[in-house]
FIFI-897765 format. One record per residue (C-alpha): residue number from 0; x, y, z. Coordinates in steps of 0.1 Angstrom, whole numbers, always signed. Example, Ala and Ser with C-alpha at 12.3 -4.5 7.8 and 13.67 -1.06 7.14 Angstrom:
// residues 2
SITE   nr      u      v      w
SITE    0   +123    -45    +78
SITE    1   +137    -11    +71
***
This chain:
// residues 709
SITE   nr      u      v      w
SITE    0     +6   -340   -639
SITE    1     +0   -361   -609
SITE    2    +30   -379   -588
SITE    3    +30   -400   -558
SITE    4    +47   -381   -530
SITE    5    +78   -398   -513
SITE    6    +66   -392   -479
SITE    7    +93   -400   -452
SITE    8    +75   -413   -420
SITE    9    +82   -395   -385
SITE   10   +105   -416   -361
SITE   11    +77   -425   -335
SITE   12    +59   -445   -364
SITE   13    +92   -459   -373
SITE   14    +96   -471   -338
SITE   15    +61   -488   -337
SITE   16    +67   -505   -370
SITE   17   +102   -519   -356
SITE   18    +82   -535   -327
SITE   19    +57   -552   -349
SITE   20    +83   -563   -374
SITE   21   +106   -578   -350
SITE   22    +80   -599   -335
SITE   23    +83   -620   -370
SITE   24   +121   -622   -372
SITE   25   +137   -656   -366
SITE   26   +167   -663   -346
SITE   27   +190   -664   -380
SITE   28   +208   -634   -389
SITE   29   +189   -611   -415
SITE   30   +196   -578   -430
SITE   31   +173   -555   -449
SITE   32   +156   -522   -450
SITE   33   +122   -517   -432
SITE   34    +95   -504   -454
SITE   35    +68   -480   -445
SITE   36    +36   -474   -466
SITE   37    +21   -438   -468
SITE   38    -17   -447   -474
SITE   39    -26   -441   -439
SITE   40     -3   -413   -431
SITE   41    -29   -385   -434
SITE   42    -56   -402   -411
SITE   43    -27   -404   -386
SITE   44    -20   -369   -390
SITE   45    -55   -357   -387
SITE   46    -62   -376   -354
SITE   47    -28   -376   -337
SITE   48     -3   -350   -347
SITE   49    -14   -324   -324
SITE   50    -33   -326   -291
SITE   51    -56   -298   -302
SITE   52    -68   -294   -336
SITE   53    -72   -255   -333
SITE   54    -33   -255   -334
SITE   55    -32   -255   -371
SITE   56    -39   -218   -373
SITE   57     -9   -211   -353
SITE   58    +13   -234   -370
SITE   59     +4   -219   -404
SITE   60     +4   -183   -395
SITE   61    +37   -189   -375
SITE   62    +51   -207   -410
SITE   63    +41   -173   -426
SITE   64    +60   -151   -401
SITE   65    +89   -175   -406
SITE   66    +89   -170   -445
SITE   67    +87   -131   -439
SITE   68   +115   -133   -412
SITE   69   +138   -152   -438
SITE   70   +132   -127   -464
SITE   71   +141    -99   -439
SITE   72   +174   -118   -431
SITE   73   +180   -123   -469
SITE   74   +176    -87   -475
SITE   75   +199    -75   -444
SITE   76   +228    -95   -457
SITE   77   +221    -83   -492
SITE   78   +211   -116   -508
SITE   79   +175   -102   -517
SITE   80   +178    -68   -534
SITE   81   +142    -61   -540
SITE   82   +118    -39   -521
SITE   83   +104    -55   -490
SITE   84    +73    -34   -491
SITE   85    +43    -47   -470
SITE   86    +51    -77   -449
SITE   87    +20    -81   -433
SITE   88     +7   -117   -428
SITE   89    -31   -119   -437
SITE   90    -57   -143   -425
SITE   91    -89   -142   -443
SITE   92   -122   -163   -445
SITE   93   -145   -174   -473
SITE   94   -176   -196   -473
SITE   95   -157   -227   -475
SITE   96   -120   -217   -468
SITE   97    -96   -201   -446
SITE   98    -66   -185   -463
SITE   99    -32   -175   -446
SITE  100    -10   -152   -468
SITE  101    +24   -138   -467
SITE  102    +48   -117   -487
SITE  103    +77   -137   -475
SITE  104   +106   -157   -490
SITE  105    +81   -180   -513
SITE  106    +88   -214   -525
SITE  107    +99   -229   -557
SITE  108    +88   -262   -572
SITE  109   +117   -279   -560
SITE  110   +117   -267   -525
SITE  111    +79   -276   -524
SITE  112    +91   -312   -535
SITE  113   +119   -310   -506
SITE  114   +101   -296   -478
SITE  115    +64   -303   -483
SITE  116    +64   -336   -503
SITE  117    +87   -351   -476
SITE  118    +74   -351   -441
SITE  119    +96   -339   -411
SITE  120   +120   -324   -435
SITE  121   +122   -288   -421
SITE  122   +129   -261   -443
SITE  123   +136   -239   -411
SITE  124   +164   -262   -401
SITE  125   +181   -259   -434
SITE  126   +178   -221   -433
SITE  127   +191   -219   -398
SITE  128   +221   -239   -405
SITE  129   +229   -218   -437
SITE  130   +223   -185   -419
SITE  131   +224   -193   -382
SITE  132   +245   -161   -375
SITE  133   +218   -139   -389
SITE  134   +185   -158   -385
SITE  135   +176   -155   -348
SITE  136   +137   -152   -352
SITE  137   +129   -183   -372
SITE  138   +101   -204   -353
SITE  139    +98   -237   -369
SITE  140   +121   -268   -363
SITE  141   +101   -300   -371
SITE  142    +88   -294   -407
SITE  143    +55   -310   -395
SITE  144    +36   -276   -388
SITE  145    +21   -274   -423
SITE  146     +6   -307   -421
SITE  147    -16   -298   -392
SITE  148    -37   -280   -419
SITE  149    -51   -316   -427
SITE  150    -64   -320   -391
SITE  151    -95   -295   -402
SITE  152    -92   -294   -441
SITE  153   -104   -318   -468
SITE  154    -83   -302   -495
SITE  155    -53   -279   -492
SITE  156    -38   -256   -518
SITE  157     -3   -239   -519
SITE  158     -1   -209   -543
SITE  159    +34   -196   -538
SITE  160    +62   -177   -558
SITE  161    +97   -177   -549
SITE  162   +117   -145   -541
SITE  163   +145   -155   -563
SITE  164   +148   -135   -595
SITE  165   +128   -152   -626
SITE  166   +110   -177   -603
SITE  167    +80   -193   -616
SITE  168    +49   -193   -594
SITE  169    +34   -228   -587
SITE  170     +4   -243   -570
SITE  171     +5   -275   -550
SITE  172    -30   -293   -544
SITE  173    -36   -323   -521
SITE  174    -69   -337   -511
SITE  175    -56   -354   -478
SITE  176    -44   -384   -496
SITE  177     -8   -393   -504
SITE  178    -17   -381   -541
SITE  179     -6   -343   -549
SITE  180     -7   -323   -580
SITE  181    +18   -295   -587
SITE  182    +15   -270   -614
SITE  183    +25   -236   -627
SITE  184     +4   -204   -614
SITE  185     +0   -173   -625
SITE  186     +6   -156   -587
SITE  187    +22   -123   -596
SITE  188    +37   -113   -562
SITE  189    +64   -133   -542
SITE  190    +50   -149   -511
SITE  191    +27   -178   -501
SITE  192    -11   -182   -499
SITE  193    -21   -215   -479
SITE  194    -58   -222   -488
SITE  195    -76   -247   -466
SITE  196   -110   -261   -478
SITE  197   -123   -268   -444
SITE  198   -138   -303   -437
SITE  199   -176   -308   -429
SITE  200   -169   -316   -391
SITE  201   -147   -287   -386
SITE  202   -171   -258   -397
SITE  203   -165   -240   -365
SITE  204   -133   -226   -379
SITE  205   -152   -208   -406
SITE  206   -166   -185   -380
SITE  207   -153   -151   -377
SITE  208   -156   -150   -339
SITE  209   -136   -182   -334
SITE  210   -109   -176   -358
SITE  211   -104   -140   -340
SITE  212   -104   -158   -307
SITE  213    -76   -183   -317
SITE  214    -54   -153   -333
SITE  215    -57   -136   -301
SITE  216    -47   -166   -281
SITE  217    -18   -179   -302
SITE  218     -6   -149   -323
SITE  219    -11   -120   -302
SITE  220    +27   -112   -300
SITE  221    +42   -123   -333
SITE  222    +70   -106   -346
SITE  223    +55    -97   -379
SITE  224    +21    -79   -382
SITE  225     -9   -101   -385
SITE  226    -41    -89   -403
SITE  227    -76   -105   -398
SITE  228   -100    -85   -419
SITE  229   -106    -49   -417
SITE  230   -113    -28   -386
SITE  231   -150    -20   -379
SITE  232   -168     +9   -366
SITE  233   -203    +19   -358
SITE  234   -222    +36   -385
SITE  235   -259    +41   -387
SITE  236   -265    +18   -359
SITE  237   -244     -9   -373
SITE  238   -209    -22   -374
SITE  239   -192    -16   -409
SITE  240   -159    -21   -420
SITE  241   -132     +4   -427
SITE  242   -102     +5   -451
SITE  243    -78     +0   -422
SITE  244    -64    -34   -415
SITE  245    -73    -52   -385
SITE  246    -41    -60   -369
SITE  247    -45    -85   -342
SITE  248     -7    -86   -329
SITE  249    +16    -64   -311
SITE  250    +47    -73   -329
SITE  251    +69    -54   -303
SITE  252    +56    -67   -270
SITE  253    +70    -53   -239
SITE  254    +95    -82   -229
SITE  255   +113    -77   -261
SITE  256   +122    -40   -250
SITE  257   +149    -29   -227
SITE  258   +140    -23   -192
SITE  259   +158    +12   -194
SITE  260   +131    +21   -220
SITE  261   +104    +14   -199
SITE  262    +83    +31   -170
SITE  263    +63    +16   -142
SITE  264    +30    +23   -160
SITE  265    +43     +4   -192
SITE  266    +46    -28   -171
SITE  267    +10    -23   -153
SITE  268     -6    -16   -186
SITE  269     +9    -47   -199
SITE  270     -4    -67   -170
SITE  271    -37    -52   -175
SITE  272    -37    -63   -209
SITE  273    -27    -99   -200
SITE  274    -50   -102   -172
SITE  275    -80    -79   -174
SITE  276   -100    -89   -144
SITE  277    -70    -90   -119
SITE  278    -58    -67    -92
SITE  279    -27    -46    -97
SITE  280     +7    -66    -94
SITE  281    +30    -63    -65
SITE  282    +60    -58    -86
SITE  283    +78    -74   -114
SITE  284   +111    -89   -126
SITE  285   +121    -81   -163
SITE  286   +141   -110   -176
SITE  287   +167   -108   -202
SITE  288   +196   -136   -209
SITE  289   +217   -141   -238
SITE  290   +242   -168   -221
SITE  291   +242   -198   -216
SITE  292   +206   -198   -230
SITE  293   +184   -172   -244
SITE  294   +157   -161   -224
SITE  295   +135   -130   -221
SITE  296   +103   -123   -203
SITE  297    +85   -105   -175
SITE  298    +73   -122   -146
SITE  299    +46   -104   -122
SITE  300    +40   -113    -85
SITE  301     +3   -111    -82
SITE  302    -16   -107    -49
SITE  303    -21   -144    -37
SITE  304    -38   -146     -4
SITE  305    -56   -181     -7
SITE  306    -65   -209    -30
SITE  307    -32   -218    -48
SITE  308    -46   -238    -76
SITE  309    -67   -209    -86
SITE  310    -38   -188    -92
SITE  311    -14   -213   -109
SITE  312     -9   -217   -146
SITE  313    -13   -179   -155
SITE  314    +25   -177   -170
SITE  315    +23   -178   -210
SITE  316    +53   -195   -226
SITE  317    +63   -183   -261
SITE  318    +88   -193   -284
SITE  319   +102   -165   -305
SITE  320    +70   -145   -297
SITE  321    +46   -177   -309
SITE  322    +24   -187   -281
SITE  323    +31   -224   -269
SITE  324    +14   -230   -236
SITE  325     +2   -218   -203
SITE  326    +13   -250   -183
SITE  327    +50   -242   -174
SITE  328    +55   -269   -146
SITE  329    +84   -284   -166
SITE  330   +102   -252   -170
SITE  331    +98   -233   -135
SITE  332    +95   -248   -100
SITE  333    +62   -256    -91
SITE  334    +57   -227    -66
SITE  335    +68   -202    -93
SITE  336    +36   -213   -112
SITE  337    +20   -186    -87
SITE  338    +38   -159   -109
SITE  339    +20   -143   -137
SITE  340    +35   -130   -170
SITE  341    +52   -142   -200
SITE  342    +86   -163   -209
SITE  343   +100   -163   -242
SITE  344   +130   -187   -252
SITE  345   +140   -205   -286
SITE  346   +162   -226   -264
SITE  347   +133   -245   -246
SITE  348   +130   -280   -265
SITE  349    +94   -289   -274
SITE  350    +78   -317   -292
SITE  351    +62   -315   -326
SITE  352    +29   -299   -311
SITE  353    +50   -273   -292
SITE  354    +24   -283   -263
SITE  355    +48   -302   -240
SITE  356    +81   -296   -224
SITE  357   +107   -320   -226
SITE  358   +135   -323   -198
SITE  359   +170   -314   -208
SITE  360   +198   -294   -193
SITE  361   +186   -262   -209
SITE  362   +155   -264   -192
SITE  363   +172   -270   -157
SITE  364   +193   -241   -161
SITE  365   +164   -219   -169
SITE  366   +145   -231   -140
SITE  367   +177   -225   -116
SITE  368   +181   -191   -131
SITE  369   +145   -180   -126
SITE  370   +144   -191    -90
SITE  371   +176   -171    -83
SITE  372   +163   -141   -103
SITE  373   +132   -143    -80
SITE  374   +151   -145    -49
SITE  375   +173   -119    -57
SITE  376   +146    -95    -67
SITE  377   +127   -101    -32
SITE  378   +158    -99    -11
SITE  379   +165    -63    -31
SITE  380   +131    -51    -23
SITE  381   +133    -62    +14
SITE  382   +168    -46    +18
SITE  383   +160    -13     -2
SITE  384   +124     -7    +10
SITE  385   +117    -30    +42
SITE  386    +86     -7    +49
SITE  387    +69    -16    +15
SITE  388    +80    -52    +18
SITE  389    +62    -54    +49
SITE  390    +32    -39    +39
SITE  391    +29    -63    +11
SITE  392    +38    -94    +32
SITE  393     +3   -108    +34
SITE  394     +0   -109     -2
SITE  395    +36   -122     -8
SITE  396    +34   -147    +21
SITE  397    +16   -176     +7
SITE  398    +40   -175    -25
SITE  399    +72   -173     -3
SITE  400    +59   -200    +19
SITE  401    +49   -223     -9
SITE  402    +85   -219    -23
SITE  403   +101   -227    +10
SITE  404    +80   -260    +17
SITE  405    +88   -272    -20
SITE  406   +122   -259    -30
SITE  407   +150   -264     -8
SITE  408   +175   -238    -25
SITE  409   +146   -212    -23
SITE  410   +145   -219    +14
SITE  411   +181   -212    +18
SITE  412   +176   -176     +0
SITE  413   +144   -168    +13
SITE  414   +151   -173    +53
SITE  415   +169   -140    +52
SITE  416   +137   -121    +40
SITE  417   +108   -143    +50
SITE  418    +90   -126    +81
SITE  419    +73   -135   +110
SITE  420    +42   -113   +120
SITE  421    +30   -112   +157
SITE  422     -7   -104   +169
SITE  423     +3    -69   +173
SITE  424     +9    -67   +135
SITE  425    +50    -61   +140
SITE  426    +71    -81   +117
SITE  427   +106   -100   +123
SITE  428   +129   -121   +101
SITE  429   +134   -155   +117
SITE  430   +167   -143   +131
SITE  431   +152   -110   +145
SITE  432   +122   -131   +164
SITE  433   +146   -158   +177
SITE  434   +165   -128   +195
SITE  435   +134   -112   +208
SITE  436   +120   -143   +223
SITE  437   +150   -163   +234
SITE  438   +154   -149   +270
SITE  439   +117   -151   +281
SITE  440   +104   -183   +261
SITE  441   +131   -209   +265
SITE  442   +119   -239   +285
SITE  443   +136   -258   +313
SITE  444   +152   -283   +287
SITE  445   +166   -254   +266
SITE  446   +140   -255   +239
SITE  447   +128   -219   +222
SITE  448    +90   -222   +223
SITE  449    +75   -203   +197
SITE  450    +38   -194   +206
SITE  451    +14   -188   +178
SITE  452    -24   -182   +172
SITE  453    -43   -188   +139
SITE  454    -71   -166   +147
SITE  455    -67   -135   +168
SITE  456   -102   -131   +177
SITE  457   -112   -166   +184
SITE  458    -79   -171   +206
SITE  459    -81   -137   +219
SITE  460    -82   -146   +256
SITE  461    -53   -172   +252
SITE  462    -34   -146   +235
SITE  463    -39   -121   +263
SITE  464    -30   -148   +290
SITE  465     +3   -153   +271
SITE  466    +10   -115   +269
SITE  467     +4   -110   +305
SITE  468    +31   -136   +312
SITE  469    +54   -114   +292
SITE  470    +52   -139   +259
SITE  471    +51   -127   +223
SITE  472    +26   -147   +203
SITE  473    +28   -150   +162
SITE  474     -1   -150   +141
SITE  475     +1   -179   +118
SITE  476    -33   -177    +98
SITE  477    -22   -184    +63
SITE  478    -32   -214    +42
SITE  479     +2   -229    +44
SITE  480    +11   -219    +78
SITE  481     +5   -255    +94
SITE  482    +28   -270    +72
SITE  483    +54   -243    +75
SITE  484    +53   -245   +113
SITE  485    +62   -282   +109
SITE  486    +90   -275    +83
SITE  487   +107   -249   +106
SITE  488   +106   -271   +137
SITE  489   +129   -293   +115
SITE  490   +150   -263   +102
SITE  491   +153   -246   +136
SITE  492   +175   -262   +163
SITE  493   +161   -269   +198
SITE  494   +127   -253   +188
SITE  495    +93   -259   +191
SITE  496    +60   -243   +178
SITE  497    +29   -245   +201
SITE  498     -5   -229   +194
SITE  499    -13   -207   +223
SITE  500    -45   -227   +232
SITE  501    -31   -258   +233
SITE  502    -26   -258   +270
SITE  503    -30   -238   +302
SITE  504     -6   -209   +301
SITE  505    +17   -223   +327
SITE  506    +23   -254   +309
SITE  507    +28   -238   +274
SITE  508    +64   -228   +286
SITE  509    +75   -252   +313
SITE  510   +104   -234   +332
SITE  511   +105   -255   +363
SITE  512    +88   -285   +377
SITE  513    +50   -281   +380
SITE  514    +34   -278   +413
SITE  515    +18   -309   +429
SITE  516    -19   -310   +426
SITE  517    -35   -298   +458
SITE  518    -68   -314   +452
SITE  519    -73   -348   +469
SITE  520    -82   -377   +446
SITE  521   -118   -381   +460
SITE  522   -123   -344   +452
SITE  523   -107   -345   +417
SITE  524   -131   -375   +410
SITE  525   -161   -359   +422
SITE  526   -154   -326   +405
SITE  527   -146   -342   +370
SITE  528   -178   -365   +374
SITE  529   -200   -334   +381
SITE  530   -188   -315   +349
SITE  531   -185   -344   +326
SITE  532   -222   -352   +333
SITE  533   -231   -316   +319
SITE  534   -208   -318   +288
SITE  535   -230   -313   +255
SITE  536   -228   -342   +231
SITE  537   -208   -327   +199
SITE  538   -204   -349   +169
SITE  539   -168   -361   +164
SITE  540   -157   -343   +198
SITE  541   -145   -358   +228
SITE  542   -135   -342   +259
SITE  543   -111   -353   +289
SITE  544   -114   -336   +322
SITE  545    -85   -325   +344
SITE  546    -81   -300   +373
SITE  547    -54   -279   +382
SITE  548    -44   -253   +405
SITE  549    -39   -223   +382
SITE  550    -44   -195   +408
SITE  551    -74   -174   +418
SITE  552    -73   -151   +390
SITE  553    -72   -175   +363
SITE  554   -104   -184   +343
SITE  555   -125   -209   +366
SITE  556   -129   -233   +333
SITE  557   -109   -234   +299
SITE  558   -109   -256   +269
SITE  559    -74   -268   +255
SITE  560    -65   -288   +227
SITE  561    -33   -312   +223
SITE  562    -10   -296   +199
SITE  563     +0   -328   +182
SITE  564    -33   -343   +176
SITE  565    -48   -310   +162
SITE  566    -16   -304   +139
SITE  567    -19   -341   +126
SITE  568    -56   -337   +119
SITE  569    -50   -302   +102
SITE  570    -22   -319    +82
SITE  571    -45   -344    +71
SITE  572    -66   -319    +54
SITE  573    -40   -308    +31
SITE  574    -18   -337    +27
SITE  575    -25   -371    +14
SITE  576    -18   -404    +31
SITE  577    -30   -391    +66
SITE  578    -67   -401    +63
SITE  579    -62   -417    +97
SITE  580    -58   -388   +116
SITE  581    -87   -369    +97
SITE  582   -111   -394   +105
SITE  583   -104   -393   +143
SITE  584   -126   -372   +166
SITE  585   -113   -336   +178
SITE  586   -100   -343   +214
SITE  587   -102   -314   +237
SITE  588    -94   -311   +275
SITE  589   -117   -292   +298
SITE  590    -93   -278   +325
SITE  591   -112   -271   +360
SITE  592    -92   -245   +380
SITE  593    -93   -258   +415
SITE  594    -82   -225   +428
SITE  595   -110   -204   +416
SITE  596   -140   -192   +438
SITE  597   -166   -206   +414
SITE  598   -151   -241   +412
SITE  599   -146   -245   +450
SITE  600   -182   -234   +454
SITE  601   -193   -261   +431
SITE  602   -171   -286   +452
SITE  603   -184   -274   +483
SITE  604   -220   -276   +473
SITE  605   -216   -310   +458
SITE  606   -200   -323   +491
SITE  607   -231   -309   +510
SITE  608   -258   -322   +485
SITE  609   -242   -358   +477
SITE  610   -222   -369   +508
SITE  611   -250   -386   +525
SITE  612   -259   -407   +492
SITE  613   -223   -412   +480
SITE  614   -207   -424   +513
SITE  615   -223   -457   +515
SITE  616   -220   -465   +479
SITE  617   -183   -456   +484
SITE  618   -180   -480   +514
SITE  619   -198   -507   +492
SITE  620   -175   -501   +464
SITE  621   -146   -505   +484
SITE  622   -158   -536   +498
SITE  623   -166   -552   +462
SITE  624   -132   -540   +450
SITE  625   -114   -555   +479
SITE  626   -131   -589   +475
SITE  627   -125   -588   +438
SITE  628    -87   -581   +445
SITE  629    -87   -611   +470
SITE  630   -103   -634   +444
SITE  631    -80   -623   +418
SITE  632    -48   -627   +438
SITE  633    -59   -662   +448
SITE  634    -66   -673   +411
SITE  635    -37   -655   +394
SITE  636    -15   -686   +393
SITE  637    -42   -711   +383
SITE  638    -53   -722   +350
SITE  639    -90   -716   +340
SITE  640   -101   -751   +345
SITE  641    -87   -751   +381
SITE  642   -109   -724   +391
SITE  643   -141   -734   +408
SITE  644   -172   -724   +390
SITE  645   -184   -706   +423
SITE  646   -154   -684   +423
SITE  647   -158   -674   +388
SITE  648   -195   -667   +392
SITE  649   -186   -648   +421
SITE  650   -160   -626   +401
SITE  651   -186   -621   +375
SITE  652   -212   -608   +400
SITE  653   -189   -586   +418
SITE  654   -176   -569   +386
SITE  655   -212   -562   +376
SITE  656   -222   -549   +409
SITE  657   -189   -526   +410
SITE  658   -200   -512   +377
SITE  659   -237   -507   +388
SITE  660   -225   -490   +421
SITE  661   -204   -467   +401
SITE  662   -233   -459   +375
SITE  663   -253   -451   +406
SITE  664   -226   -429   +420
SITE  665   -224   -412   +385
SITE  666   -260   -407   +383
SITE  667   -260   -390   +417
SITE  668   -236   -364   +406
SITE  669   -254   -358   +373
SITE  670   -287   -351   +393
SITE  671   -266   -325   +414
SITE  672   -248   -311   +382
SITE  673   -284   -308   +364
SITE  674   -297   -288   +393
SITE  675   -265   -264   +397
SITE  676   -269   -237   +367
SITE  677   -233   -225   +376
SITE  678   -220   -258   +362
SITE  679   -234   -257   +329
SITE  680   -229   -219   +327
SITE  681   -191   -225   +332
SITE  682   -190   -250   +305
SITE  683   -208   -229   +281
SITE  684   -186   -201   +287
SITE  685   -158   -222   +280
SITE  686   -174   -235   +247
SITE  687   -183   -200   +237
SITE  688   -149   -188   +243
SITE  689   -138   -214   +216
SITE  690   -165   -211   +192
SITE  691   -181   -244   +201
SITE  692   -214   -231   +214
SITE  693   -241   -231   +187
SITE  694   -278   -235   +178
SITE  695   -300   -248   +208
SITE  696   -272   -248   +233
SITE  697   -262   -212   +224
SITE  698   -301   -203   +231
SITE  699   -302   -221   +261
SITE  700   -269   -203   +273
SITE  701   -285   -169   +267
SITE  702   -317   -179   +286
SITE  703   -297   -191   +317
SITE  704   -277   -161   +317
SITE  705   -307   -139   +321
SITE  706   -320   -160   +346
SITE  707   -287   -160   +367
SITE  708   -284   -122   +362
***
């Protein structure tokens, strides 16, 4: 017989209907019932119920597992007295159909009418309420899983027989419209067969390889054995089926077992099964919580040296061993998404598609708990085997730094086991390192100066200069270290981090007022002009030139870079909203050591070769500047219209003449600089030391070096 199903619509559609209807309600008081038609419900289900159509297979198989778990529950409390027998859930393919079969609790005609003909009336909820103390492994909660079948099927059949004594088998058929038929069936055994007649636009789901991959993705750890066809073996050069069921799942995965029952090899094997192409994990945490929420799982610490994004979203979330998602940002803090492994909890609230997490108090409790367990595990390893912890620090570093940067409560725990590594490879806790450097690396203002390098080889000479002063230099070469440096400056009192090449060694940690520059202003100007004329043109790079008395044994020329500007540019590369700094050129200082023999020789030679030409120009510049000053003083209290035109013209002429004379002087210095190979050689040595000498400039340097030798 044919009847029209009384289909109760889901809540979201009610809300939309209410919005539409209320637009047409007048201001007078009215009462009534909102009517919802069912003609278009299946197209809505087909298009919108789940984000991925492939979810249908997970839903139907997990429903079959639920039916089996219900039967086991009834048997355990004596309400079902028959033999359980083979409880394997079976998935099979035909030319037009996919069938999911179980030997579980089955349905009567009345139960079909209640749970199938009324959408969102979940049988699992009823069962859980009745047997809440005994049914702990029931998956379904929403009553919508079955209807996912209509996303891929043009017709669905349910052939079922209840486990109740004397029950009549029934067959329910629906073609994707609100019309269904229900009739008696001759099914002999208890349980349910769901037969999907696959729609023309979903034929991919009739391919064995496609179904196999979906079962592996979603059903690998279901609590009841799931069979997909028979195992195959090679025989006479081809694969043939055997009589043995092809069980696609492990119904007792590692996280469901007690840690005391497991060995290290079990954990590493399970990791290899989950992530076949990954390196061995560093270590792991086995979670098992019963109160105030239920949570089991195993979290692994992978080797993460760089590229955070590639290592994220490797935690698989399960609900009673049914795969839900690998996007777990809602349940674990962002930095913990770098961990790998599995989490399983029936207490995580999910929407009907089980694809997105909803925020509630349980989720927040679980997140806090996992953060604490991770912190405790790291602290435990650090205390019990510091040597092992230090050996694995380079692999752990990015994970711990990421946590400290993004999670305040994690920083509070991690500060006791997070490590600094110096350029000699020695490791220190934050407190240990503070004690190490406080006597020798405190400046005159009482600030503790943390010197660091981010490339041991490229900054070697700067590191050596610092060591020769008795300083210790940290190696901060990680992906997040520039951000960590800024964070720690906020956390540590009266402390500053300075890269070892950001200034000359005597200026990195100023312990007393600096010495007065001994070089006269004219000589400083001449020296700067000569060297500036020979600086190469490098795209998006600007140099300023200074001279300092650094001692006879210090380098004659060195390049430094402002700590502030460099750090701002580095932060701009990893943090949005700082593009202004990212577009600015790199600013470097070329520091000339006026105490060094070679620099003194350059200056002496310059005076001999340039003095005759420079002196009259200097005299003329002085006369011009004096006259300009005289005119400007005379005009400073006058309005523009009160200044005679002749005076204005004279100021303009003198200004241009001054500029021309200065340009003429610069050309004389440039001519001298071009002839003196030592100048360009010193500049290139400084560039080479900083990895800035490349291409043609490097080739010219090599040729010049040979000539000079």
